[in-house]
C-alpha positions as CSV (number, residue, x, y, z in Angstrom):
1,M,1.4,-26.6,7.1
2,S,1.1,-30.4,7.2
3,T,4.1,-32.5,6.3
4,P,3.9,-34.2,2.9
5,E,2.8,-37.5,4.5
6,D,-0.2,-35.8,6.2
7,G,-3.5,-35.2,4.5
8,P,-5.7,-32.1,4.8
9,T,-8.4,-32.1,7.5
10,P,-12.0,-30.9,7.2
11,F,-12.5,-27.2,7.8
12,T,-15.7,-26.2,9.7
13,A,-17.9,-23.2,9.3
14,D,-17.1,-22.2,12.9
15,R,-13.4,-22.1,12.2
16,L,-14.1,-20.1,9.1
17,A,-15.9,-17.5,11.2
18,D,-13.1,-17.5,13.7
19,L,-10.5,-16.9,10.9
20,R,-12.6,-14.1,9.5
21,T,-12.5,-12.3,12.9
22,A,-8.9,-13.2,14.0
23,G,-7.0,-12.7,10.8
24,I,-4.5,-14.9,9.0
25,Y,-1.3,-14.3,11.0
26,A,-0.7,-15.6,14.5
27,S,2.4,-13.4,14.8
28,G,4.9,-11.6,12.7
29,T,6.6,-14.9,11.8
30,K,3.7,-17.4,11.9
31,V,0.6,-18.0,9.8
32,S,-2.6,-18.9,11.8
33,P,-3.1,-22.7,12.0
34,D,-6.6,-22.1,10.8
35,A,-5.3,-20.3,7.7
36,V,-2.9,-23.1,7.1
37,D,-5.6,-25.8,7.3
38,L,-8.0,-23.8,5.1
39,A,-5.4,-23.3,2.4
40,E,-4.8,-27.1,2.4
41,A,-8.5,-27.9,2.3
42,L,-9.2,-25.4,-0.5
43,V,-6.2,-26.5,-2.7
44,A,-7.0,-30.2,-2.2
45,T,-10.6,-29.7,-3.2
46,L,-9.7,-27.6,-6.2
47,A,-7.1,-30.1,-7.4
48,G,-9.5,-33.0,-6.9
49,S,-7.2,-34.8,-4.5
50,A,-9.5,-34.6,-1.4
51,E,-10.6,-38.0,-0.2
52,Q,-13.5,-36.6,1.8
53,P,-15.5,-33.3,1.9
54,L,-13.2,-30.7,3.4
55,L,-15.0,-27.4,3.1
56,P,-18.0,-25.6,4.7
57,A,-21.0,-25.1,2.4
58,E,-20.3,-21.5,1.3
59,L,-16.7,-22.3,0.2
60,Q,-17.7,-25.6,-1.4
61,E,-20.3,-23.7,-3.4
62,L,-17.6,-21.3,-4.7
63,V,-15.4,-24.1,-5.7
64,D,-18.2,-25.9,-7.5
65,Q,-19.1,-22.7,-9.4
66,V,-15.5,-22.2,-10.5
67,K,-14.9,-25.9,-11.5
68,A,-18.1,-25.8,-13.6
69,K,-16.7,-23.0,-15.7
70,A,-12.9,-23.4,-15.6
71,T,-10.0,-25.9,-15.6
72,I,-7.6,-26.1,-12.7
73,G,-3.9,-26.5,-13.3
74,L,-0.8,-27.0,-11.1
75,P,2.1,-26.4,-13.4
76,R,5.8,-25.7,-12.9
77,I,7.1,-22.8,-14.9
78,T,10.7,-22.9,-15.8
79,A,12.6,-19.6,-15.4
80,D,15.4,-18.5,-17.8
81,D,18.1,-19.9,-15.5
82,G,16.3,-23.2,-15.0
83,V,14.7,-22.5,-11.6
84,R,11.3,-24.1,-11.5
85,L,8.4,-22.0,-10.1
86,S,5.4,-23.6,-8.4
87,A,2.2,-22.3,-9.9
88,F,-1.6,-22.6,-9.8
89,T,-3.9,-21.8,-12.6
90,I,-7.6,-21.3,-13.3
91,R,-8.3,-21.3,-17.0
92,L,-11.8,-20.2,-17.9
93,N,-13.4,-22.6,-20.4
94,T,-14.1,-20.1,-23.1
95,D,-12.7,-19.2,-26.5
96,E,-13.5,-15.5,-25.8
97,P,-10.3,-13.6,-24.9
98,R,-10.4,-12.9,-21.2
99,P,-7.8,-11.0,-19.1
100,V,-5.5,-12.9,-16.7
101,V,-4.6,-11.8,-13.2
102,I,-1.1,-12.9,-12.2
103,V,-0.6,-13.2,-8.4
104,P,2.9,-13.6,-7.1
105,S,2.6,-14.9,-3.6
106,G,3.5,-13.1,-0.4
107,W,6.6,-13.8,1.6
108,T,5.1,-16.8,3.4
109,P,6.0,-20.5,3.9
110,L,2.6,-21.3,2.3
111,G,3.5,-19.8,-1.1
112,W,0.6,-19.4,-3.5
113,T,-1.8,-21.6,-1.5
114,L,-2.6,-18.9,1.2
115,F,-4.9,-16.8,-1.1
116,A,-6.8,-19.6,-2.8
117,H,-10.1,-17.9,-2.0
118,L,-9.0,-14.8,-3.9
119,Y,-8.4,-16.9,-7.0
120,L,-12.0,-18.2,-6.8
121,R,-13.3,-14.6,-6.6
122,L,-11.2,-13.5,-9.5
123,A,-12.3,-16.4,-11.7
124,L,-16.0,-15.8,-10.9
125,R,-15.5,-12.2,-12.0
126,G,-14.3,-13.3,-15.4
127,Y,-10.5,-13.5,-15.1
128,H,-8.1,-16.3,-15.9
129,V,-5.9,-16.7,-12.8
130,L,-2.2,-17.6,-12.6
131,A,-0.7,-17.6,-9.1
132,Y,2.9,-18.5,-8.4
133,T,5.4,-18.7,-5.6
134,P,8.5,-16.5,-6.2
135,R,11.8,-18.3,-6.3
136,G,13.1,-19.6,-3.0
137,I,9.8,-19.0,-1.1
138,G,7.9,-21.9,0.5
139,Q,8.1,-24.6,3.1
140,T,10.9,-27.1,3.1
141,F,10.9,-30.1,5.4
142,P,14.0,-31.7,6.9
143,I,14.6,-35.3,6.0
144,P,15.9,-37.7,8.7
145,G,19.6,-38.2,8.1
146,G,20.0,-34.8,6.4
147,G,18.7,-32.9,3.5
148,F,15.2,-31.3,2.8
149,I,12.2,-32.0,0.7
150,D,10.1,-29.1,-0.7
151,A,6.4,-28.8,-0.4
152,P,4.5,-28.8,-3.8
153,F,3.8,-25.1,-3.6
154,T,7.5,-24.3,-2.9
155,S,9.6,-22.8,-5.7
156,G,13.2,-23.7,-6.5
157,G,16.2,-21.5,-6.3
158,T,17.1,-19.0,-3.6
159,V,15.2,-15.9,-2.6
160,D,16.2,-12.8,-4.7
161,V,14.2,-10.4,-2.4
162,A,12.3,-8.8,-5.4
163,G,15.6,-8.4,-7.3
164,P,16.3,-8.7,-11.1
165,S,15.7,-12.5,-11.1
166,D,12.2,-11.9,-9.7
167,W,11.5,-9.3,-12.4
168,A,12.7,-11.7,-15.1
169,D,10.5,-14.5,-13.5
170,G,7.5,-12.2,-13.7
171,S,8.0,-11.8,-17.5
172,T,8.5,-15.5,-17.8
173,V,5.2,-16.0,-16.1
174,I,3.5,-13.6,-18.5
175,D,5.0,-15.6,-21.4
176,Y,3.4,-18.7,-19.9
177,A,0.1,-16.9,-19.5
178,Q,0.1,-15.7,-23.1
179,Q,0.9,-19.2,-24.4
180,H,-1.7,-21.0,-22.4
181,F,-4.5,-18.4,-21.9
182,A,-4.1,-16.0,-24.8
183,P,-5.3,-13.3,-22.5
184,S,-6.9,-10.0,-23.7
185,R,-5.0,-8.1,-20.9
186,V,-2.6,-8.8,-18.1
187,A,-2.8,-7.5,-14.5
188,F,-0.7,-8.2,-11.4
189,F,-2.3,-8.5,-8.0
190,G,0.1,-8.8,-5.0
191,E,0.0,-8.6,-1.2
192,S,3.2,-7.7,0.7
193,Y,6.1,-9.3,-1.1
194,G,3.9,-10.0,-4.1
195,S,2.9,-6.4,-4.3
196,G,6.5,-5.2,-4.6
197,I,7.2,-7.8,-7.3
198,S,4.1,-6.8,-9.1
199,Q,5.2,-3.1,-9.3
200,L,8.7,-4.1,-10.4
201,V,7.6,-6.4,-13.1
202,A,5.2,-3.7,-14.4
203,A,8.2,-1.3,-14.6
204,H,10.6,-3.8,-16.1
205,D,8.8,-6.3,-18.4
206,P,10.7,-5.8,-21.7
207,A,7.4,-5.7,-23.7
208,G,5.5,-3.5,-21.3
209,R,2.7,-6.1,-21.0
210,V,1.3,-5.3,-17.5
211,D,-1.9,-3.3,-17.9
212,A,-2.7,-2.7,-14.1
213,V,-1.3,-3.4,-10.7
214,V,-2.9,-3.9,-7.3
215,A,-0.4,-3.6,-4.5
216,L,-1.7,-4.3,-0.9
217,S,0.5,-3.9,2.2
218,T,3.1,-2.7,-0.2
219,W,6.4,-0.8,-0.3
220,G,7.5,2.1,-2.4
221,D,11.1,2.2,-1.1
222,L,12.6,-1.0,0.3
223,A,15.8,0.7,1.4
224,D,13.9,3.2,3.5
225,S,11.7,0.4,4.9
226,L,14.9,-1.4,6.2
227,Y,17.1,1.6,7.1
228,L,15.9,5.1,7.7
229,N,17.2,8.1,9.7
230,G,20.4,6.2,10.3
231,T,18.4,3.4,12.1
232,R,18.1,-0.2,11.2
233,H,14.7,-1.8,11.3
234,L,16.1,-5.0,12.9
235,A,12.9,-6.7,14.1
236,A,11.2,-6.4,10.7
237,V,14.2,-7.9,8.9
238,E,14.6,-10.7,11.3
239,A,10.9,-11.5,11.0
240,L,11.2,-11.7,7.2
241,I,14.3,-13.9,7.3
242,A,12.5,-16.3,9.6
243,F,9.4,-16.5,7.4
244,T,10.6,-17.9,4.1
245,G,9.8,-21.5,5.0
246,G,13.3,-22.9,5.7
247,P,16.7,-22.2,7.2
248,E,18.5,-19.1,6.2
249,E,21.4,-21.0,4.7
250,R,19.1,-22.9,2.4
251,K,16.8,-20.0,1.4
252,F,19.4,-17.3,0.5
253,D,22.6,-17.4,-1.5
254,P,26.0,-16.5,0.1
255,A,25.9,-12.9,-1.2
256,T,22.5,-12.2,0.3
257,R,23.5,-13.9,3.6
258,Q,26.5,-11.7,3.8
259,L,24.4,-8.6,3.2
260,F,22.1,-9.7,6.0
261,A,25.1,-10.2,8.3
262,D,26.3,-6.7,7.5
263,F,22.9,-5.3,8.2
264,R,22.7,-7.0,11.5
265,A,26.2,-5.8,12.4
266,G,25.6,-2.3,11.1
267,A,28.5,-2.7,8.6
268,N,28.7,-1.7,4.9
269,L,25.3,0.0,5.1
270,D,25.9,1.9,1.9
271,E,25.9,-1.5,0.1
272,V,22.7,-2.5,1.9
273,V,21.1,0.7,0.8
274,A,22.2,0.2,-2.8
275,W,20.8,-3.3,-2.7
276,G,17.5,-2.0,-1.3
277,K,17.3,0.8,-3.9
278,E,17.6,-1.7,-6.7
279,R,14.5,-3.4,-5.3
280,T,12.6,-0.2,-4.9
281,P,9.6,0.6,-7.1
282,A,10.2,4.3,-6.5
283,S,13.6,3.9,-8.2
284,Y,11.7,3.2,-11.5
285,V,8.8,5.6,-11.2
286,D,9.7,7.3,-14.5
287,Q,9.3,3.9,-16.2
288,T,6.0,3.2,-14.6
289,N,4.8,6.7,-15.5
290,A,5.9,6.4,-19.1
291,R,4.0,3.1,-19.3
292,G,0.9,4.6,-17.7
293,V,0.2,1.5,-15.6
294,P,-2.8,2.1,-13.3
295,T,-1.7,1.3,-9.8
296,F,-3.7,0.7,-6.6
297,F,-2.0,1.0,-3.3
298,S,-3.1,-0.1,0.2
299,N,-1.1,0.4,3.4
300,T,-1.6,0.9,7.2
301,W,-0.9,3.8,9.5
302,H,1.1,1.6,12.0
303,E,2.9,-0.5,9.4
304,T,6.0,-2.1,11.0
305,L,7.4,-3.8,7.9
306,F,6.9,-1.0,5.3
307,P,6.3,2.2,7.2
308,V,3.7,4.5,5.6
309,N,5.7,7.5,4.6
310,Q,7.8,5.8,1.9
311,V,4.6,4.5,0.3
312,V,3.0,8.0,0.3
313,E,6.1,9.6,-1.2
314,H,6.2,7.0,-4.0
315,F,2.4,7.4,-4.6
316,E,2.8,11.2,-5.0
317,R,5.4,10.8,-7.7
318,L,3.2,8.6,-9.8
319,T,1.3,10.3,-12.6
320,V,-0.6,7.2,-13.7
321,P,-4.2,6.5,-12.7
322,K,-3.8,5.7,-9.1
323,R,-5.4,5.1,-5.7
324,L,-4.1,5.1,-2.2
325,N,-6.1,3.5,0.7
326,L,-4.7,3.9,4.2
327,W,-6.2,1.8,7.0
328,I,-6.0,1.3,10.7
329,G,-3.6,-1.3,11.9
330,D,-0.4,-3.0,10.7
331,H,0.9,-5.1,7.9
332,A,-1.7,-7.3,6.2
333,A,-4.3,-6.9,8.9
334,P,-6.9,-5.1,6.9
335,E,-6.9,-7.3,3.7
336,G,-5.9,-10.6,5.2
337,A,-9.3,-12.0,5.8
338,G,-10.6,-10.7,2.5
339,L,-7.9,-12.6,0.6
340,T,-8.6,-15.9,2.4
341,V,-12.3,-16.2,3.5
342,P,-15.7,-15.2,2.2
343,G,-17.4,-12.1,3.5
344,P,-17.2,-8.3,3.1
345,N,-13.8,-6.8,3.3
346,A,-13.4,-3.2,2.1
347,P,-9.6,-3.3,1.4
348,V,-10.0,-6.3,-1.0
349,D,-13.5,-5.4,-2.3
350,E,-12.2,-2.0,-3.4
351,A,-9.1,-3.5,-5.0
352,L,-11.2,-5.8,-7.1
353,A,-13.5,-3.0,-8.1
354,W,-10.4,-1.0,-9.3
355,L,-9.2,-4.1,-11.2
356,D,-12.6,-4.6,-12.8
357,H,-12.7,-1.0,-14.1
358,H,-9.2,-0.8,-15.4
359,V,-8.9,-4.3,-16.8
360,L,-12.4,-5.6,-17.5
361,G,-13.7,-2.2,-18.4
362,V,-16.6,-2.4,-16.0
363,A,-18.6,0.8,-15.6
364,N,-18.5,1.0,-11.9
365,E,-18.0,3.7,-9.3
366,V,-14.2,3.7,-9.6
367,P,-14.0,6.8,-11.9
368,S,-15.7,8.9,-9.2
369,W,-13.2,7.9,-6.5
370,E,-10.7,10.5,-5.3
371,P,-7.1,9.3,-5.4
372,V,-6.6,9.2,-1.6
373,K,-8.8,7.7,1.0
374,S,-7.8,7.5,4.7
375,Q,-9.4,5.6,7.5
376,L,-9.4,7.6,10.7
377,M,-7.6,6.1,13.7
378,F,-9.3,4.6,15.7
379,E,-12.7,5.3,14.1
380,P,-13.2,2.5,11.5
381,T,-16.4,3.9,10.2
382,V,-14.8,7.3,9.3
383,R,-12.9,7.6,6.0
384,E,-11.8,10.8,4.3
385,S,-11.2,11.3,0.6
386,H,-8.7,13.8,-1.0
387,A,-7.6,14.7,-4.5
388,S,-4.0,14.2,-3.5
389,W,-1.8,13.5,-0.4
390,A,-0.8,17.1,-0.5
391,D,-4.4,18.0,0.3
392,V,-4.5,15.9,3.5
393,T,-2.7,18.6,5.5
394,T,-4.3,22.1,5.3
395,S,-2.4,23.9,8.1
396,T,0.2,23.3,10.9
397,E,0.6,24.0,14.6
398,T,4.0,24.5,16.2
399,L,4.3,23.3,19.8
400,Y,7.6,24.0,21.6
401,L,9.3,21.6,24.1
402,D,9.4,23.5,27.4
403,G,10.8,22.3,30.7
404,G,12.7,19.2,31.7
405,Q,11.7,15.6,32.3
406,N,8.0,16.3,32.6
407,G,7.8,19.3,30.4
408,T,5.1,21.0,28.4
409,L,4.3,21.4,24.7
410,A,3.9,25.2,24.7
411,A,2.7,27.7,22.2
412,A,5.7,30.0,22.7
413,P,9.4,29.1,22.0
414,A,11.5,28.1,25.0
415,A,15.2,27.9,24.1
416,G,17.7,26.5,26.5
417,R,15.4,23.9,28.1
418,K,16.8,20.4,28.4
419,A,15.9,17.0,29.8
420,S,18.3,14.1,30.6
421,F,17.6,10.4,30.9
422,T,19.5,7.1,31.0
423,T,20.0,5.0,27.9
424,G,19.9,1.2,27.5
425,E,16.6,0.2,28.9
426,L,13.3,-0.6,27.1
427,T,10.4,1.5,28.5
428,E,6.6,1.3,28.5
429,A,6.6,3.9,25.8
430,T,7.0,1.5,22.8
431,A,5.8,1.4,19.3
432,V,4.1,-2.0,19.5
433,D,4.0,-5.0,21.9
434,D,4.4,-7.5,19.0
435,L,5.2,-7.0,15.4
436,M,2.0,-7.2,13.4
437,V,0.0,-8.5,16.3
438,T,-0.6,-5.1,18.0
439,G,-1.7,-3.7,14.7
440,R,-4.0,-6.6,14.1
441,E,-5.7,-5.8,17.4
442,E,-6.1,-2.2,16.2
443,W,-7.8,-3.3,13.0
444,Q,-10.1,-5.4,15.1
445,G,-11.1,-2.5,17.3
446,N,-8.8,-3.0,20.2
447,P,-5.9,-0.5,20.0
448,K,-3.3,-0.7,22.7
449,S,-3.9,1.4,25.8
450,Y,-0.8,2.8,27.4
451,V,-0.7,3.6,31.2
452,T,1.4,6.7,31.1
453,G,2.0,6.5,34.9
454,K,4.2,3.5,34.1
455,F,6.5,5.6,31.8
456,D,9.8,5.5,33.8
457,R,11.2,9.0,33.6
458,R,14.7,7.6,34.4
459,Y,14.7,6.3,30.8
460,L,12.7,8.8,28.9
461,A,11.4,12.4,28.8
462,T,7.8,13.6,28.1
463,W,6.2,16.9,27.1
464,T,2.4,17.4,27.4
465,S,0.2,19.9,25.6
466,A,-2.8,21.8,26.9
467,A,-6.2,20.0,26.3
468,G,-7.9,20.8,23.1
469,A,-9.4,19.2,20.0
470,R,-7.0,18.7,17.1
471,R,-7.3,17.0,13.7
472,V,-3.9,15.5,13.1
473,R,-3.6,14.9,9.4
474,G,-0.2,14.2,7.7
475,V,3.4,13.9,8.8
476,P,4.6,15.5,12.1
477,E,8.1,16.8,12.3
478,L,10.3,17.0,15.4
479,T,13.3,19.2,16.0
480,L,15.5,19.0,19.1
481,T,19.1,19.1,20.2
482,V,20.7,15.8,21.4
483,T,23.9,15.5,23.5
484,P,25.1,11.9,23.8
485,A,27.7,10.6,26.2
486,G,29.5,8.8,23.4
487,S,29.9,9.6,19.7
488,S,26.4,8.4,18.6
489,A,22.9,8.2,19.9
490,T,19.5,6.7,19.0
491,L,16.3,8.5,19.9
492,V,12.8,7.2,19.4
493,A,10.0,9.8,19.5
494,Y,6.3,8.8,20.2
495,L,3.3,11.0,19.9
496,F,0.3,9.9,22.1
497,D,-3.3,10.9,22.6
498,L,-3.5,11.4,26.4
499,A,-6.9,10.9,28.0
500,P,-7.9,12.6,31.3
501,D,-7.5,9.3,33.2
502,G,-3.8,9.0,32.3
503,T,-4.2,6.3,29.6
504,A,-3.0,7.0,26.1
505,R,-3.2,5.7,22.6
506,I,-0.3,6.0,20.1
507,I,-0.7,8.3,17.1
508,T,2.7,7.8,15.5
509,H,6.4,7.4,16.2
510,E,9.8,7.3,14.5
511,P,13.4,6.6,15.5
512,L,16.5,8.6,14.6
513,T,20.2,7.8,15.0
514,V,23.0,10.4,15.0
515,T,26.7,9.4,14.6
516,D,30.1,11.0,14.6
517,V,29.3,13.4,17.4
518,A,32.3,15.0,19.0
519,S,32.8,14.5,22.7
520,G,30.4,16.8,24.6
521,E,28.9,18.1,21.3
522,S,25.3,19.0,21.0
523,R,23.7,18.2,17.7
524,T,20.4,19.7,16.5
525,V,18.4,17.3,14.5
526,T,15.1,17.3,12.6
527,W,13.1,14.2,11.6
528,R,9.7,13.3,10.3
529,L,7.5,10.9,12.2
530,Q,5.2,8.6,10.3
531,A,2.0,9.9,8.8
532,A,-1.2,9.8,10.8
533,A,-4.9,10.6,10.6
534,Y,-6.2,11.1,14.2
535,D,-8.8,13.2,15.9
536,V,-7.8,14.3,19.4
537,A,-10.9,15.0,21.6
538,E,-11.5,18.3,23.3
539,D,-10.6,17.1,26.8
540,H,-7.5,15.2,25.6
541,K,-3.9,16.3,25.4
542,L,-1.0,15.4,23.2
543,L,1.9,13.7,24.9
544,L,5.3,13.6,23.2
545,A,7.7,11.0,24.7
546,V,11.4,10.5,23.7
547,N,13.4,7.5,24.8
548,A,16.6,5.8,23.6
549,K,15.5,2.3,22.9
550,D,12.7,0.4,21.1
551,K,12.8,-3.4,20.4
552,L,11.9,-2.7,16.7
553,Y,15.2,-0.9,16.0
554,S,18.9,-0.8,16.3
555,D,20.4,1.1,19.2
556,A,23.6,3.2,18.8
557,N,23.7,4.5,22.4
558,T,26.4,3.8,24.9
559,P,24.4,1.7,27.4
560,L,23.5,3.2,30.8
561,T,24.9,6.6,30.0
562,T,23.1,10.0,30.2
563,L,21.5,11.3,27.0
564,T,20.4,15.0,27.0
565,V,17.7,16.3,24.7
566,G,16.0,19.7,24.3
567,S,16.9,23.1,23.1
568,D,20.1,25.0,22.5
569,S,20.2,28.5,23.8
570,G,19.7,29.8,20.3
571,A,17.2,27.3,18.9
572,A,13.9,26.1,20.4
573,A,13.0,22.4,20.2
574,R,9.6,22.0,18.5
575,L,7.0,19.7,17.2
576,V,5.3,20.8,14.0
577,L,1.9,19.2,13.9
578,P,0.1,18.7,10.6
579,L,-3.6,19.6,10.8
580,G,-6.5,19.0,8.4
């Protein structure tokens, strides 16, 4: 984002095409420079502050259409505690009651500006639009000699991480919308951080005024997203802390900074979990169900910020009109372009159709949709519909871990078989190369190829199945016995599709940490890997790899010691594979 002294620069059609292809994030902690420049150009043109033409023809046409039928506003909305929220409005020039779509921004230094194209689309469909930056979010610039100045789209206060202050702010924003738009209905539309806030406001608004929610790249359980199976998701949390638009000591209050410090150190984790559960839409599912709020979810199979299982579990508990779309890739990759640039984008197009039906009352195809629709990894043209998540898995296959370091996934139990490897080193068996970036490549048709010959068996163990076609559908479950050298251990399990040439693609993975293990004790553990939808070809095999370290997660192993996994004499290690 430019400094306040800089002006926006013209944005060309070629750059628009590049952004549509490449997506809006350059990394897990950086928005693409093209997305930044486009946001600046769009906002300046909408606000009438551009001193020269800034937009390519197709975007300028959208802006002209909206400005011919609506009035643009850049208000500040004052919260109950005096914090001022930066906002952007499109008020349709009509006396006819129209619905309003409220869009809390994502967790991004650009605040509400990043999705300006979405606001144009909403207005042209017949909605008033009120976008705002949640408290504490948005770019701040250091001033020579000390201090900071906030960008116009930055909101005051400190980040509440979708806590009670954010719920109250959402209700204040509804108050503002009712006062200035007199809307016929109220919907919330959020991506990432904004999606969680949208769900929580719908559950907590004292007057129950939210009529529908769209939640893209969302979470159902924030605590599980941060800390699951005894393992801290360190890389995801560090990325979020670095992505608010300013230094940590400015963006978060002392209590939140202490909580982050505890999380990093692995201390007081019960308090961290309680903090996360308070910010968890699933904690308030009874309120959402009682209010009957139609809710649209979108998530990705290889989500590294809000892993897919916790969204699925929340979705299944909802009894409201609902939809769950699952896509190839990682956080924000599927819908990013659809929120920022013109062109077809199924994740956003379907979300808008859902909104049109449930808020505008449009007679479209939405009533015929089944509640669950899954894109097949890595076959983007293949999507499968189901009446519920429970219908995704129709049977299971149990494969047993047999042998040592290079064992087999066998059809018959094999108790008493173990493999040992050394802890403390990263291996070529890894969930992603880069947070969000690897998944973006998946979405664009280029999933990571693993060379399994580079899997260093000193630091991991593998088990391989016989060749055969399999339709993996649902949540795999792994049971094995672990014997650490110390009192704790972290394991990371990866399930791969192994091709005849020795290359592989990842299907799913999940870490697990065990603690308080007595010296020399073996502990039998069972944990669920993340959900998947993957077809294994007839001449391909399944490869299960288990190591002790992945850069996404905390590590409770004693470095450079021996970790033994496998089966006790009385219990066989096994992988229960969901099929559909």
